[in-house]
C-alpha positions as CSV (number, residue, x, y, z in Angstrom):
1,X,-6.2,15.3,15.6
2,X,-9.6,14.7,15.0
3,X,-11.2,17.9,13.7
4,X,-8.0,18.7,11.9
5,X,-7.8,15.9,8.9
6,X,-9.0,16.8,5.9
7,X,-6.7,14.6,3.6
8,X,-6.3,10.7,3.8
9,X,-4.1,8.8,1.6
10,X,-3.7,4.8,1.6
11,X,-1.4,2.3,0.2
12,X,-2.8,-0.2,-2.2
13,X,-1.3,-3.7,-1.7
14,X,-2.1,-5.5,1.9
15,X,-4.3,-2.1,2.9
16,X,-7.3,-1.3,0.6
17,X,-6.7,-4.5,-1.5
18,X,-6.4,-7.6,-0.5
19,X,-3.3,-9.1,-3.0
20,X,-1.5,-10.9,-0.5
21,X,-2.4,-14.2,-2.1
22,X,-1.3,-13.1,-5.4
23,X,1.8,-11.4,-4.4
24,X,2.8,-14.5,-2.3
25,X,2.4,-17.2,-5.2
26,X,3.8,-14.3,-7.9
27,X,7.3,-14.5,-5.6
28,X,7.5,-18.4,-5.1
29,X,6.4,-19.2,-8.6
30,X,9.6,-16.1,-9.5
31,X,11.7,-17.6,-6.9
32,X,11.2,-21.6,-8.5
33,X,12.1,-20.7,-11.8
34,X,15.3,-19.2,-10.4
35,X,16.3,-22.0,-8.4
36,X,15.7,-20.3,-4.8
37,X,12.9,-23.4,-3.7
38,X,14.3,-22.9,0.4
39,X,12.2,-19.8,0.0
40,X,8.9,-20.6,1.9
41,X,5.9,-18.9,1.4
42,X,6.4,-17.1,5.1
43,X,10.1,-16.0,4.0
44,X,8.2,-13.8,1.1
45,X,6.6,-11.7,3.9
46,X,9.2,-9.1,4.1
47,X,8.9,-8.6,0.5
48,X,5.7,-7.3,1.2
49,X,6.1,-3.4,1.5
50,X,9.5,-2.9,-0.8
51,X,9.6,-2.3,-4.2
52,X,10.1,-4.9,-6.1
53,X,13.6,-4.0,-7.2
54,X,14.6,-4.4,-3.2
55,X,13.5,-7.1,-2.6
56,X,15.3,-9.2,-5.3
57,X,18.0,-7.3,-5.2
58,X,18.3,-8.7,-1.7
59,X,18.3,-12.3,-3.1
60,X,19.8,-12.1,-6.5
61,X,21.5,-9.1,-7.5
62,X,22.6,-9.6,-10.5
63,X,19.1,-11.3,-11.7
64,X,16.9,-8.8,-10.3
65,X,15.7,-7.2,-13.6
66,X,15.2,-10.3,-14.7
67,X,12.9,-11.6,-11.8
68,X,10.7,-9.0,-11.8
69,X,9.9,-9.9,-15.3
70,X,8.9,-13.1,-14.2
71,X,7.1,-12.1,-11.5
72,X,5.3,-9.0,-13.2
73,X,3.6,-11.7,-15.6
74,X,2.7,-14.2,-13.4
75,X,1.2,-11.5,-11.2
76,X,-0.5,-9.9,-14.4
77,X,-1.8,-13.1,-15.3
78,X,-3.6,-14.4,-12.2
79,X,-4.6,-11.1,-10.9
80,X,-8.2,-10.6,-11.4
81,X,-8.6,-13.9,-9.9
82,X,-7.5,-13.2,-6.5
83,X,-7.7,-9.9,-5.8
84,X,-10.3,-8.4,-3.8
85,X,-11.0,-5.3,-1.7
86,X,-10.6,-5.9,2.5
87,X,-14.1,-6.3,4.2
88,X,-15.2,-2.4,4.7
89,X,-13.2,-1.0,2.6
90,X,-15.5,0.6,-0.3
91,X,-18.1,1.3,2.6
92,X,-15.2,3.8,4.2
93,X,-13.9,5.1,1.1
94,X,-17.5,5.6,-0.1
95,X,-18.3,7.6,3.3
96,X,-15.5,9.9,3.1
97,X,-15.3,11.1,-0.2
98,X,-19.3,11.6,0.3
99,X,-18.1,13.8,3.3
100,X,-15.4,15.7,1.2
101,X,-12.5,14.4,2.6
102,X,-9.5,14.8,-0.4
103,X,-8.5,11.2,-0.6
104,X,-5.2,9.7,-2.7
105,X,-3.9,6.5,-3.1
106,X,0.2,6.3,-2.5
107,X,1.6,3.1,-3.6
108,X,5.2,1.2,-4.4
109,X,3.6,-0.8,-7.3
110,X,3.7,0.7,-11.2
111,X,0.4,2.7,-12.6
112,X,-0.7,0.1,-14.8
113,X,-0.9,-2.4,-11.6
114,X,-2.1,-0.1,-9.5
115,X,-5.0,0.6,-11.6
116,X,-5.7,-2.7,-12.7
117,X,-6.5,-3.4,-8.7
118,X,-8.4,-0.3,-8.3
119,X,-10.4,-1.1,-11.3
120,X,-11.1,-4.4,-10.3
121,X,-12.6,-3.3,-6.8
122,X,-14.5,-0.6,-8.3
123,X,-12.4,1.8,-6.1
124,X,-10.6,4.1,-8.9
125,X,-13.8,6.9,-9.1
126,X,-12.6,7.8,-5.5
127,X,-9.1,8.5,-6.0
128,X,-8.5,11.7,-8.0
129,X,-4.5,11.0,-7.2
130,X,-2.5,8.6,-7.5
131,X,0.8,8.4,-6.8
132,X,3.2,4.9,-8.3
133,X,6.2,4.0,-8.5
134,X,6.3,5.5,-12.1
135,X,5.7,9.4,-11.0
136,X,8.5,9.3,-8.2
137,X,12.4,9.1,-8.4
138,X,12.4,7.2,-4.8
139,X,9.9,5.0,-3.3
140,X,8.2,4.9,0.3
141,X,9.6,5.7,2.9
142,X,11.4,8.2,1.0
143,X,9.0,11.4,1.6
144,X,9.1,12.3,-2.1
145,X,5.6,10.4,-2.8
146,X,3.4,11.2,-0.2
147,X,4.7,14.9,-0.8
148,X,3.3,14.6,-4.6
149,X,0.6,13.6,-3.4
150,X,-0.1,16.0,-1.3
151,X,0.7,18.8,-3.4
152,X,-1.7,17.7,-6.1
153,X,-4.3,17.5,-3.5
154,X,-3.5,20.8,-2.1
155,X,-3.3,19.2,1.2
156,X,-0.9,19.7,4.4
157,X,1.5,17.5,6.3
158,X,-0.4,18.2,9.6
159,X,-3.9,17.8,8.3
160,X,-3.2,14.6,6.8
161,X,-3.0,10.5,7.1
162,X,-1.5,8.2,5.9
163,X,-2.6,4.5,6.1
164,X,-1.1,1.1,5.5
165,X,0.2,-2.0,5.9
166,X,3.8,-1.6,6.5
167,X,6.8,0.3,7.7
168,X,7.3,1.9,4.2
169,X,3.8,3.6,4.9
170,X,4.1,4.4,8.6
171,X,8.0,5.9,7.9
172,X,6.7,7.8,5.1
173,X,4.1,9.1,6.8
174,X,6.7,10.0,9.9
175,X,9.2,11.3,7.3
176,X,6.7,13.9,5.4
177,X,5.0,14.8,8.7
178,X,1.8,13.5,8.3
179,X,-0.3,11.2,11.1
180,X,0.0,7.8,10.6
181,X,-2.8,4.8,10.8
182,X,-1.4,1.2,10.7
183,X,-4.0,-1.4,9.7
184,X,-3.8,-5.0,12.0
185,X,-4.7,-7.0,9.2
186,X,-1.1,-6.7,7.7
187,X,-0.1,-10.2,6.6
188,X,3.1,-9.4,9.3
189,X,1.0,-9.2,12.6
190,X,0.4,-5.9,14.8
191,X,3.4,-6.4,16.5
192,X,5.4,-5.9,13.9
193,X,3.6,-2.3,12.9
194,X,3.6,-1.6,16.1
195,X,7.6,-1.4,16.2
196,X,7.3,1.7,14.0
197,X,4.7,3.6,16.7
198,X,2.2,4.5,14.1
199,X,0.1,7.2,15.1
200,X,-3.3,4.7,15.3
201,X,-3.8,1.0,14.7
202,X,-6.8,0.0,13.7
203,X,-8.8,-3.2,13.4
204,X,-11.2,-2.5,10.4
205,X,-10.9,0.1,7.8
206,X,-14.3,1.5,9.4
207,X,-12.8,2.2,12.3
208,X,-11.2,5.3,10.3
209,X,-14.4,7.1,10.3
210,X,-13.9,7.3,14.0
211,X,-10.6,8.9,14.3
212,X,-11.3,11.7,11.8
213,X,-14.5,12.4,13.4
214,X,-17.2,11.5,11.0
215,X,-20.6,9.5,12.4
């Protein structure tokens, strides 16, 4: 597989960018506003990965849209204070870019917030293709977002890796025929990711370089 990979797709939250604290605070704030104080910090871990609509619908289907509005307002207000890239990310992405790899981001967030995070962490110039919730009918793990990214990059599934921190990323890779890389810094723990059998599991983003054969 090493010598065949020429394209790498990345999830954003929890993979490239550490938005965990921002996400958890946004959920807790929103749940408090709607009287769901029984939901604690660790209860929100399972909401990292799915779309906001999926997450809020699982708690209060009739209030999901309103809750999304509260969440996004809080999230946007506190974004720049709480967001930063994970260790080794900028170095790894820069190396891959200079080596000629085709790079893309595939996220379940809306476009505005994806670029807000990429801009904040100086990653925007490295990703000519960014697929967000605004560009697709169905989010990961449906293959549509990955397929769209590969189409725009001129990539084939057999020469592409998807890197992510949740089952949406691993299953999205399997559903679209790409290789999958799970990141051990997922807030849900490595045992959680291992259940979905990623092709690789990395403990630092720089480990990705060895997988694709970059010295």
